[in-house]
N, C-alpha and C positions, 0 to 999 in steps of 0.2 A: 776353862774348856766352856763358856758359856760366850763371852764374847767374842772369843775365835768364830764361833758358829755364824753369832749374830754380823760380825763383821763378812764373814764369808758368803755369809745370807744379800747382805745389801750390798756388795761389790755383784754379785750373780743377776738381784732385780736393774740393778744401775745400765746393765749391759740389753736389757728386757726390751726396753720402751721404741726402740725401731725397729722391732720384727713386730712389736703390736702396734704401730702407726700405721703398717700400711692398710688401703682402703682402695675398693673402689665405685668411682663415683658418677653420677648421670645428669646431667642437665645442659639446658640450651647455653651458648654462649651469647653474652650479654656486653661484654667489651673484650677488650682484643689489640696489645700493645706489642707486637715483635719484638720492635728493639729494644725495651724492656724485658723480654721476656714474661708478660703478664696476661695472664686471662680471670675476668669473673664469670660465674655460672649464673643463673636465672635464682640460685639461692642465695647469692651473694656473697660468698667465698672468691676470693680472692686465690688465685693457684702464680704458683712459678713454674712455667714450662723448662725442664730441665733443658741445655744445651745440646746433648744426643738427640733429642723427641724429634722429628720430623715434623713440619707444619701441615704436610698434607695431612685434608679435612680440616683443618682449624681456620675457621672462620667466625665471624659475629651473625648468631640466627641458626648456625646448625645445632641439632642435637648430638653430641659426643657419650662417648662412657669412657671415660681414661680410668688410668690407674695412679696413682699418687700416695705420698708417702710423708710425714710430717718429718723437716729435719731441722732442729731447731726451734722455730717461733714460724719460721714458714710451711705451707703447703705444697706438694713439688710435684707436677708432672715427669712420671717419671715411663709412660707409654701411652698411645693413643688407640684404644681396645677398637671405636665404631665409631659410623660419622654418618647422619642422614641430613 
């Protein structure tokens, strides 16, 4: 019985990382390549811009607030919340 509970608990935990890895980040864009869908913020974190995110407000030098999530080894921007 303990073995089944342990396996159930591990299976439940395996499904949780995607929900726990979402974050809102703010920073100034220091690098941008829309051809490869990549940008870097002034904290030196590299992000991938999801294909469905409109590039409005995404320019080098802009201060942005973004929703991002971790998918595998990449930090993926899922939404531009604010830009100035």
